[in-house]
VMD Tcl script that builds the backbone (N, CA, C; Angstrom):
set m [mol new atoms 360]
animate dup $m
set s [atomselect $m all]
$s set {name element resname resid chain x y z} {
  {N N MET 1 A -114.787 157.318 311.525}
  {CA C MET 1 A -115.408 156.972 310.265}
  {C C MET 1 A -115.465 155.460 310.147}
  {N N ALA 2 A -116.589 154.882 310.460}
  {CA C ALA 2 A -116.748 153.434 310.390}
  {C C ALA 2 A -117.002 153.013 308.956}
  {N N ARG 3 A -116.616 151.816 308.659}
  {CA C ARG 3 A -116.840 151.328 307.297}
  {C C ARG 3 A -118.309 150.981 307.130}
  {N N PRO 4 A -118.858 151.221 305.951}
  {CA C PRO 4 A -120.260 150.885 305.741}
  {C C PRO 4 A -120.453 149.372 305.766}
  {N N LYS 5 A -121.522 148.926 306.391}
  {CA C LYS 5 A -121.787 147.500 306.488}
  {C C LYS 5 A -122.879 147.115 305.518}
  {N N LYS 6 A -122.640 146.002 304.860}
  {CA C LYS 6 A -123.658 145.444 303.986}
  {C C LYS 6 A -124.494 144.481 304.807}
  {N N HIS 7 A -125.685 144.189 304.340}
  {CA C HIS 7 A -126.553 143.263 305.048}
  {C C HIS 7 A -125.837 141.912 305.191}
  {N N GLY 8 A -125.759 141.403 306.416}
  {CA C GLY 8 A -125.124 140.108 306.667}
  {C C GLY 8 A -123.607 140.177 306.676}
  {N N ASP 9 A -123.036 141.393 306.723}
  {CA C ASP 9 A -121.589 141.552 306.661}
  {C C ASP 9 A -121.045 142.120 307.970}
  {N N GLU 10 A -121.451 141.544 309.085}
  {CA C GLU 10 A -120.971 142.026 310.373}
  {C C GLU 10 A -119.544 141.544 310.588}
  {N N ALA 11 A -118.748 142.400 311.210}
  {CA C ALA 11 A -117.371 142.017 311.518}
  {C C ALA 11 A -117.391 141.064 312.701}
  {N N SER 12 A -117.286 139.775 312.429}
  {CA C SER 12 A -117.390 138.790 313.504}
  {C C SER 12 A -116.168 137.881 313.604}
  {N N LYS 13 A -115.239 137.986 312.693}
  {CA C LYS 13 A -114.066 137.115 312.702}
  {C C LYS 13 A -112.831 137.938 313.078}
  {N N PRO 14 A -112.243 137.675 314.246}
  {CA C PRO 14 A -111.092 138.471 314.680}
  {C C PRO 14 A -109.819 138.126 313.909}
  {N N VAL 15 A -109.013 139.135 313.705}
  {CA C VAL 15 A -107.675 138.992 313.137}
  {C C VAL 15 A -106.754 139.720 314.104}
  {N N SER 16 A -105.691 139.075 314.531}
  {CA C SER 16 A -104.817 139.728 315.504}
  {C C SER 16 A -103.359 139.563 315.105}
  {N N PHE 17 A -102.531 140.410 315.664}
  {CA C PHE 17 A -101.095 140.332 315.473}
  {C C PHE 17 A -100.429 140.940 316.673}
  {N N ARG 18 A -99.181 140.588 316.892}
  {CA C ARG 18 A -98.452 141.068 318.063}
  {C C ARG 18 A -97.471 142.155 317.648}
  {N N LEU 19 A -97.314 143.146 318.541}
  {CA C LEU 19 A -96.379 144.244 318.317}
  {C C LEU 19 A -95.558 144.469 319.571}
  {N N ALA 20 A -94.345 144.924 319.371}
  {CA C ALA 20 A -93.550 145.389 320.510}
  {C C ALA 20 A -94.224 146.660 321.023}
  {N N GLU 21 A -93.945 147.027 322.262}
  {CA C GLU 21 A -94.612 148.192 322.848}
  {C C GLU 21 A -94.365 149.449 322.021}
  {N N SER 22 A -93.141 149.645 321.542}
  {CA C SER 22 A -92.849 150.840 320.743}
  {C C SER 22 A -93.624 150.826 319.424}
  {N N GLU 23 A -93.744 149.628 318.799}
  {CA C GLU 23 A -94.514 149.513 317.561}
  {C C GLU 23 A -95.997 149.766 317.821}
  {N N ARG 24 A -96.491 149.260 318.939}
  {CA C ARG 24 A -97.896 149.453 319.304}
  {C C ARG 24 A -98.213 150.935 319.470}
  {N N LEU 25 A -97.304 151.665 320.141}
  {CA C LEU 25 A -97.526 153.094 320.339}
  {C C LEU 25 A -97.522 153.836 319.008}
  {N N ALA 26 A -96.622 153.465 318.110}
  {CA C ALA 26 A -96.578 154.090 316.780}
  {C C ALA 26 A -97.863 153.781 316.004}
  {N N TYR 27 A -98.327 152.535 316.099}
  {CA C TYR 27 A -99.570 152.128 315.423}
  {C C TYR 27 A -100.757 152.929 315.953}
  {N N LEU 28 A -100.856 153.041 317.276}
  {CA C LEU 28 A -101.970 153.786 317.865}
  {C C LEU 28 A -101.903 155.272 317.515}
  {N N ALA 29 A -100.688 155.806 317.415}
  {CA C ALA 29 A -100.540 157.214 317.022}
  {C C ALA 29 A -101.035 157.423 315.596}
  {N N LYS 30 A -100.753 156.492 314.720}
  {CA C LYS 30 A -101.243 156.597 313.336}
  {C C LYS 30 A -102.754 156.477 313.287}
  {N N CYS 31 A -103.308 155.602 314.118}
  {CA C CYS 31 A -104.774 155.454 314.180}
  {C C CYS 31 A -105.409 156.764 314.618}
  {N N GLU 32 A -104.840 157.356 315.655}
  {CA C GLU 32 A -105.381 158.607 316.187}
  {C C GLU 32 A -105.254 159.732 315.163}
  {N N ALA 33 A -104.103 159.807 314.491}
  {CA C ALA 33 A -103.901 160.859 313.484}
  {C C ALA 33 A -104.881 160.715 312.323}
  {N N ALA 34 A -105.253 159.473 312.016}
  {CA C ALA 34 A -106.209 159.232 310.930}
  {C C ALA 34 A -107.645 159.384 311.395}
  {N N GLY 35 A -107.848 159.485 312.709}
  {CA C GLY 35 A -109.199 159.613 313.236}
  {C C GLY 35 A -109.983 158.319 313.146}
  {N N LEU 36 A -109.289 157.207 313.203}
  {CA C LEU 36 A -109.932 155.900 313.076}
  {C C LEU 36 A -109.615 155.043 314.287}
  {N N SER 37 A -110.491 154.101 314.551}
  {CA C SER 37 A -110.202 153.116 315.588}
  {C C SER 37 A -109.095 152.201 315.052}
  {N N PRO 38 A -108.394 151.491 315.935}
  {CA C PRO 38 A -107.364 150.563 315.446}
  {C C PRO 38 A -107.916 149.540 314.443}
  {N N SER 39 A -109.124 149.044 314.678}
  {CA C SER 39 A -109.717 148.082 313.738}
  {C C SER 39 A -109.997 148.724 312.389}
  {N N ASP 40 A -110.600 149.912 312.408}
  {CA C ASP 40 A -110.907 150.593 311.147}
  {C C ASP 40 A -109.629 150.977 310.400}
  {N N PHE 41 A -108.617 151.427 311.135}
  {CA C PHE 41 A -107.348 151.779 310.503}
  {C C PHE 41 A -106.741 150.559 309.821}
  {N N PHE 42 A -106.732 149.432 310.520}
  {CA C PHE 42 A -106.192 148.196 309.956}
  {C C PHE 42 A -106.962 147.786 308.707}
  {N N ARG 43 A -108.302 147.835 308.780}
  {CA C ARG 43 A -109.125 147.497 307.613}
  {C C ARG 43 A -108.802 148.405 306.430}
  {N N GLN 44 A -108.706 149.724 306.699}
  {CA C GLN 44 A -108.406 150.678 305.628}
  {C C GLN 44 A -107.072 150.343 304.959}
  {N N CYS 45 A -106.068 150.098 305.771}
  {CA C CYS 45 A -104.735 149.816 305.220}
  {C C CYS 45 A -104.716 148.531 304.410}
  {N N VAL 46 A -105.291 147.495 304.962}
  {CA C VAL 46 A -105.188 146.190 304.324}
  {C C VAL 46 A -106.169 146.022 303.168}
  {N N LEU 47 A -107.411 146.368 303.389}
  {CA C LEU 47 A -108.425 146.088 302.379}
  {C C LEU 47 A -108.402 147.053 301.200}
  {N N THR 48 A -107.827 148.229 301.389}
  {CA C THR 48 A -107.738 149.167 300.269}
  {C C THR 48 A -106.330 149.200 299.680}
  {N N ASN 49 A -105.487 148.271 300.120}
  {CA C ASN 49 A -104.110 148.167 299.627}
  {C C ASN 49 A -103.337 149.468 299.777}
  {N N ARG 50 A -103.508 150.135 300.903}
  {CA C ARG 50 A -102.781 151.371 301.168}
  {C C ARG 50 A -101.437 151.107 301.830}
  {N N THR 51 A -101.003 149.902 301.777}
  {CA C THR 51 A -99.739 149.551 302.414}
  {C C THR 51 A -98.711 149.182 301.362}
  {N N GLN 52 A -97.472 149.284 301.751}
  {CA C GLN 52 A -96.393 148.843 300.883}
  {C C GLN 52 A -95.690 147.710 301.617}
  {N N ILE 53 A -95.821 146.524 301.087}
  {CA C ILE 53 A -95.243 145.351 301.713}
  {C C ILE 53 A -93.959 144.995 300.974}
  {N N VAL 54 A -92.909 144.799 301.763}
  {CA C VAL 54 A -91.647 144.360 301.180}
  {C C VAL 54 A -91.495 142.899 301.562}
  {N N ALA 55 A -91.645 142.040 300.569}
  {CA C ALA 55 A -91.592 140.606 300.832}
  {C C ALA 55 A -90.160 140.173 301.118}
  {N N ARG 56 A -90.025 139.320 302.081}
  {CA C ARG 56 A -88.715 138.757 302.382}
  {C C ARG 56 A -88.379 137.718 301.324}
  {N N PRO 57 A -87.119 137.663 300.941}
  {CA C PRO 57 A -86.758 136.629 299.970}
  {C C PRO 57 A -86.948 135.239 300.578}
  {N N LYS 58 A -87.411 134.332 299.754}
  {CA C LYS 58 A -87.650 132.978 300.229}
  {C C LYS 58 A -86.319 132.273 300.454}
  {N N ALA 59 A -86.201 131.582 301.567}
  {CA C ALA 59 A -84.963 130.875 301.893}
  {C C ALA 59 A -84.797 129.678 300.965}
  {N N SER 60 A -83.553 129.435 300.581}
  {CA C SER 60 A -83.266 128.292 299.711}
  {C C SER 60 A -83.364 126.998 300.509}
  {N N ALA 61 A -83.391 125.894 299.794}
  {CA C ALA 61 A -83.431 124.583 300.456}
  {C C ALA 61 A -82.171 124.384 301.290}
  {N N ASP 62 A -81.039 124.875 300.793}
  {CA C ASP 62 A -79.783 124.752 301.542}
  {C C ASP 62 A -79.858 125.508 302.861}
  {N N ARG 63 A -80.394 126.727 302.826}
  {CA C ARG 63 A -80.499 127.519 304.051}
  {C C ARG 63 A -81.463 126.869 305.044}
  {N N ASN 64 A -82.591 126.375 304.550}
  {CA C ASN 64 A -83.551 125.705 305.427}
  {C C ASN 64 A -82.931 124.475 306.081}
  {N N ARG 65 A -82.182 123.708 305.309}
  {CA C ARG 65 A -81.525 122.514 305.854}
  {C C ARG 65 A -80.480 122.911 306.891}
  {N N LEU 66 A -79.703 123.948 306.580}
  {CA C LEU 66 A -78.685 124.416 307.518}
  {C C LEU 66 A -79.318 124.899 308.820}
  {N N LEU 67 A -80.411 125.655 308.729}
  {CA C LEU 67 A -81.099 126.125 309.928}
  {C C LEU 67 A -81.609 124.957 310.769}
  {N N PHE 68 A -82.120 123.944 310.097}
  {CA C PHE 68 A -82.577 122.749 310.805}
  {C C PHE 68 A -81.422 122.102 311.565}
  {N N LEU 69 A -80.288 121.930 310.883}
  {CA C LEU 69 A -79.129 121.289 311.515}
  {C C LEU 69 A -78.561 122.143 312.649}
  {N N VAL 70 A -78.525 123.448 312.459}
  {CA C VAL 70 A -78.019 124.339 313.514}
  {C C VAL 70 A -78.926 124.265 314.737}
  {N N ASN 71 A -80.234 124.247 314.529}
  {CA C ASN 71 A -81.164 124.132 315.656}
  {C C ASN 71 A -80.958 122.826 316.422}
  {N N LYS 72 A -80.792 121.736 315.697}
  {CA C LYS 72 A -80.548 120.443 316.349}
  {C C LYS 72 A -79.225 120.464 317.105}
  {N N THR 73 A -78.196 121.022 316.472}
  {CA C THR 73 A -76.875 121.094 317.096}
  {C C THR 73 A -76.916 121.968 318.341}
  {N N SER 74 A -77.626 123.083 318.264}
  {CA C SER 74 A -77.730 123.989 319.412}
  {C C SER 74 A -78.358 123.292 320.607}
  {N N ASN 75 A -79.362 122.489 320.347}
  {CA C ASN 75 A -80.006 121.749 321.431}
  {C C ASN 75 A -79.003 120.801 322.090}
  {N N ASN 76 A -78.239 120.084 321.284}
  {CA C ASN 76 A -77.246 119.161 321.834}
  {C C ASN 76 A -76.150 119.913 322.580}
  {N N MET 77 A -75.749 121.057 322.069}
  {CA C MET 77 A -74.721 121.855 322.739}
  {C C MET 77 A -75.215 122.342 324.096}
  {N N ASN 78 A -76.467 122.740 324.173}
  {CA C ASN 78 A -77.040 123.158 325.460}
  {C C ASN 78 A -77.043 122.009 326.458}
  {N N GLN 79 A -77.338 120.805 325.980}
  {CA C GLN 79 A -77.312 119.638 326.858}
  {C C GLN 79 A -75.899 119.377 327.371}
  {N N LEU 80 A -74.905 119.508 326.487}
  {CA C LEU 80 A -73.511 119.320 326.899}
  {C C LEU 80 A -73.087 120.382 327.916}
  {N N ALA 81 A -73.461 121.623 327.672}
  {CA C ALA 81 A -73.103 122.703 328.591}
  {C C ALA 81 A -73.762 122.486 329.953}
  {N N TYR 82 A -75.013 122.060 329.958}
  {CA C TYR 82 A -75.721 121.796 331.212}
  {C C TYR 82 A -75.029 120.675 331.991}
  {N N ARG 83 A -74.678 119.609 331.267}
  {CA C ARG 83 A -74.017 118.464 331.911}
  {C C ARG 83 A -72.647 118.869 332.439}
  {N N ALA 84 A -71.900 119.631 331.651}
  {CA C ALA 84 A -70.581 120.086 332.094}
  {C C ALA 84 A -70.704 120.944 333.343}
  {N N ASN 85 A -71.657 121.844 333.367}
  {CA C ASN 85 A -71.861 122.701 334.529}
  {C C ASN 85 A -72.243 121.878 335.760}
  {N N SER 86 A -73.157 120.935 335.572}
  {CA C SER 86 A -73.583 120.082 336.690}
  {C C SER 86 A -72.411 119.271 337.229}
  {N N ASP 87 A -71.632 118.665 336.327}
  {CA C ASP 87 A -70.486 117.864 336.751}
  {C C ASP 87 A -69.418 118.736 337.411}
  {N N HIS 88 A -69.223 119.923 336.902}
  {CA C HIS 88 A -68.239 120.830 337.493}
  {C C HIS 88 A -68.653 121.221 338.911}
  {N N LEU 89 A -69.925 121.566 339.100}
  {CA C LEU 89 A -70.412 121.944 340.423}
  {C C LEU 89 A -70.361 120.777 341.404}
  {N N ALA 90 A -70.514 119.540 340.875}
  {CA C ALA 90 A -70.472 118.352 341.727}
  {C C ALA 90 A -69.039 117.891 341.990}
  {N N GLY 91 A -68.060 118.571 341.378}
  {CA C GLY 91 A -66.663 118.197 341.579}
  {C C GLY 91 A -66.205 117.039 340.718}
  {N N LYS 92 A -66.984 116.644 339.722}
  {CA C LYS 92 A -66.627 115.531 338.841}
  {C C LYS 92 A -65.810 115.978 337.633}
  {N N LEU 93 A -65.749 117.299 337.402}
  {CA C LEU 93 A -65.042 117.830 336.235}
  {C C LEU 93 A -64.112 118.936 336.721}
  {N N SER 94 A -62.829 118.822 336.362}
  {CA C SER 94 A -61.856 119.814 336.835}
  {C C SER 94 A -62.125 121.171 336.198}
  {N N GLU 95 A -61.596 122.209 336.839}
  {CA C GLU 95 A -61.759 123.584 336.338}
  {C C GLU 95 A -61.192 123.727 334.936}
  {N N ASP 96 A -60.005 123.156 334.691}
  {CA C ASP 96 A -59.361 123.254 333.377}
  {C C ASP 96 A -60.195 122.595 332.287}
  {N N LYS 97 A -60.667 121.386 332.556}
  {CA C LYS 97 A -61.468 120.672 331.551}
  {C C LYS 97 A -62.811 121.374 331.326}
  {N N TYR 98 A -63.378 121.898 332.407}
  {CA C TYR 98 A -64.646 122.621 332.308}
  {C C TYR 98 A -64.487 123.857 331.423}
  {N N GLU 99 A -63.457 124.655 331.677}
  {CA C GLU 99 A -63.222 125.866 330.872}
  {C C GLU 99 A -62.928 125.520 329.417}
  {N N ALA 100 A -62.151 124.456 329.181}
  {CA C ALA 100 A -61.838 124.042 327.808}
  {C C ALA 100 A -63.102 123.611 327.069}
  {N N LEU 101 A -63.959 122.871 327.753}
  {CA C LEU 101 A -65.213 122.418 327.139}
  {C C LEU 101 A -66.115 123.590 326.797}
  {N N ILE 102 A -66.278 124.518 327.723}
  {CA C ILE 102 A -67.127 125.690 327.476}
  {C C ILE 102 A -66.538 126.537 326.340}
  {N N ASP 103 A -65.229 126.720 326.315}
  {CA C ASP 103 A -64.583 127.479 325.229}
  {C C ASP 103 A -64.842 126.824 323.878}
  {N N ASN 104 A -64.739 125.493 323.827}
  {CA C ASN 104 A -64.989 124.784 322.564}
  {C C ASN 104 A -66.450 124.900 322.141}
  {N N LEU 105 A -67.367 124.825 323.080}
  {CA C LEU 105 A -68.784 124.986 322.735}
  {C C LEU 105 A -69.063 126.394 322.200}
  {N N GLU 106 A -68.443 127.402 322.808}
  {CA C GLU 106 A -68.618 128.780 322.327}
  {C C GLU 106 A -68.021 128.952 320.937}
  {N N LEU 107 A -66.883 128.318 320.683}
  {CA C LEU 107 A -66.256 128.390 319.371}
  {C C LEU 107 A -67.148 127.746 318.305}
  {N N ILE 108 A -67.707 126.586 318.622}
  {CA C ILE 108 A -68.624 125.912 317.691}
  {C C ILE 108 A -69.838 126.800 317.420}
  {N N ALA 109 A -70.373 127.434 318.446}
  {CA C ALA 109 A -71.537 128.310 318.272}
  {C C ALA 109 A -71.206 129.469 317.345}
  {N N ARG 110 A -70.023 130.051 317.504}
  {CA C ARG 110 A -69.615 131.160 316.613}
  {C C ARG 110 A -69.485 130.693 315.177}
  {N N TYR 111 A -68.918 129.509 314.962}
  {CA C TYR 111 A -68.802 128.960 313.608}
  {C C TYR 111 A -70.180 128.734 312.985}
  {N N LEU 112 A -71.094 128.204 313.777}
  {CA C LEU 112 A -72.444 127.961 313.257}
  {C C LEU 112 A -73.128 129.268 312.859}
  {N N LYS 113 A -73.026 130.295 313.715}
  {CA C LYS 113 A -73.642 131.586 313.405}
  {C C LYS 113 A -73.017 132.209 312.160}
  {N N ALA 114 A -71.701 132.099 312.035}
  {CA C ALA 114 A -71.023 132.663 310.861}
  {C C ALA 114 A -71.456 131.930 309.586}
  {N N THR 115 A -71.653 130.640 309.685}
  {CA C THR 115 A -72.058 129.851 308.517}
  {C C THR 115 A -73.449 130.264 308.042}
  {N N ILE 116 A -74.369 130.488 308.982}
  {CA C ILE 116 A -75.728 130.883 308.610}
  {C C ILE 116 A -75.708 132.206 307.834}
  {N N ASN 117 A -74.860 133.134 308.242}
  {CA C ASN 117 A -74.811 134.435 307.587}
  {C C ASN 117 A -74.204 134.372 306.184}
  {N N HIS 118 A -73.579 133.269 305.829}
  {CA C HIS 118 A -72.951 133.159 304.515}
  {C C HIS 118 A -73.686 132.231 303.559}
  {N N VAL 119 A -74.896 131.818 303.924}
  {CA C VAL 119 A -75.691 130.959 303.053}
  {C C VAL 119 A -76.713 131.831 302.332}
  {N N ASP 120 A -76.923 131.576 301.068}
  {CA C ASP 120 A -77.822 132.325 300.172}
  {C C ASP 120 A -77.201 133.586 299.807}
}
mol reanalyze $m
mol bondsrecalc $m
mol representation Tube
mol addrep $m
């Protein structure tokens, strides 16, 4: 069942989205059950408001700032871990110091993740 077209109303502008394979299969199954092409099914759902959208709560300024800082910190931690690994493999860093450094980086990462879950 194709949608009726008005004069000058050809579908010429693509809209796309990505799905995991399991989501894609579920989407295609719904299209088939409705007897519609994926494009027509999408149009029906969106343009006739046949969907129920649950909006995500907007992140606070504090959470956004924390996420920014965690991302920056994570990048620096990765650089430290890379350098520690390189120095350890080159024999410039002892096994004990290498393990202590990696343990501390993992501990910092756990603290950062726990902090994100407690904001907002």
